[in-house]
N, C-alpha and C positions, 0 to 999 in steps of 0.2 A: 324907650326902654321898658321892659316887662317887669312888673312888680313881683316880689316873692309872694308865696302863699300867705305868709305871716303879714306882710305889709298890705296885701289885698284885703285880708280880714280886718285889719286895723282901719283901713280906709272906709270900708263899708260900714263898720260899727261907728266910726267917728261921724260920718255923714248922717247915719240914722239917728244918732243921739239917744239910743235906747237899746235894751236887750233884744237879741234876735236868736231864733233857732238856727243851728248850723246849716240846715238844708236851705233856709232862706238866704243866709249869707252866701252860700255857694251859688244859688240862683242869681244873686246880684253880681257876683264876680264874673260869672259867665255872660250874663246879659250886658254888662258894662264893658266886657272885653278887657278886664284888668289882667287876665292871664291870656296870652296869645296861643299857647300850645294846648289843643284840646286833649282831654283825658277821659277815660271811661267813667269815672265816678268822682266828680269834684266834691260832692258832699262828704264823702268819706275822707278825702284829703283835708278839707276844712276841719272836720271833727278831729282828725289826727293832729293837725297843726295846733289847734287850741288846747286839746288834752295834753299833748306833749309839752307845750309851754307851761301849763299849770303844774304838771307833774315834775318838770325839771327845775322850775323857778320858784315854786311855792308862793310866798307873799310878794316876791318881786315879779310875779307873772304880769304880763300885759292884760290878761283877761281874768274875769271872775265868773263863776258858774252861778246862775240865779234860779235855775230850774232844770228839769231833765232836758238836756240838749239845748238849753238857752244860755247865752253868754252875753256879757257886757264888758266894756273896757274898764279896767281897774280904776282909771282916772275919773270915771263917771259914778263910782259907787259912793253912796252916802245914805246910810240908814236902810239898806236893802238886806235881804237874806243871802247876799252873795258870799261865795266861799272860794278860796284859792287852795283849799286842801287837796292833796293828791287823791285821785279817784282810785278806789280799789278795783280789783279785777271784775267783780260783778257789776259795779257801776259803769266801768269802761265798756263792758260788753253791752250793757243796756243802751249806751250812747251810740252804738253802731247803727248804720243805716239799714233799718228794717230788714226785710227778708231778702231783698235783691242787693247783692254786693258788687256785682259786675254784670254788664250787659254788652254783648258784642254782636255785630252784624257784619255783613259784607265780607265773608271769608272767601278767599281765593285759593286755589290749589297750591300756588307758589308760597302761600303764607304758612303752610304746614311743613315743618322742617323735621324730616325723619332722620334723627341722629341718636346717639346714645342718651342725650338729654333733649328729648323731643320738645318741640314748641308748637302750639296752636295759636297763631296770631290772628286776632280779629280786630275790627274797628267799630267804634260807636257810630261813626258817620263817614261817608266818603271823604277821603282826604285827611282824616284824623290819624294820629300816630297809632300804629298797631300795639295791641296789648296782648300779653301771653295768657291764654285761658287754660293751659294744660293742667293746672292744679285746681281748677274751679270745681265746685260741686253744684249740680243743678240739672236743668232740663235743656235739651237742645233739639232743634229742628233742622233737618237737612233738606234743601230744596234743589231741584234741577230746573232752573229757570223759575217759573212761577208755580211749579207743581211740587207739593210736599212729597218727599220720597221716604222719609224716616223721621220718627220722633223717638227720642231716647232720654235716658236718665243717667247721669254720671255721678258716682260717689267720689271719685277722684280719677280723672282722665289720665290713663297711662298709655301713651302712644308708643307703638313698637314698629320698627321698620319692617 
C-alpha cells in the first residue's frame, strides 16, 4: 500500500530524528519509493504538504518550522526555535522550490490536445504520469530526433487549434 504524502514525510522525519530541508525529505521519499506514482516535482509537493499542515492546524500541526525550508516533527521539539505559526504570503513564496517549478521531457505529438482548453502534457521520465505544462512560464526546446529545431520562451503558453 502506498503512503500518503503526509505519512511519507512523517516516516522520513521520524527515521531521520532531526530537522530536514523539504528538498532532502522529497529526495528520501523518491529514493526509498515511499510514493509509487512519479510526479514532476516532489519537492514542491512536500513543501505544500508541510506548509498546508502548519497553516491549517497551527499548534496541532504534525510539523514545526525550524528554519527557511527546514522542518522537524512537532513531537521532537524541545528548546528549539521551531514555530507552528502560519506562514505569511512572503514566507510561503520564499519556501517555494527555487527557480525551476516544473520540468518536463519526452513530449509526443499525441500528448498535445488541441481543444478549447488545450493541454501540453509532458513527462519527467519515460513511463511517468503526464503533467500539463500549458500554463507554465519558462524556456522550452523543441527537438526533431537529436537535432534542436527551436528554442523559445513562454510567458504563459496558450495553445490554439
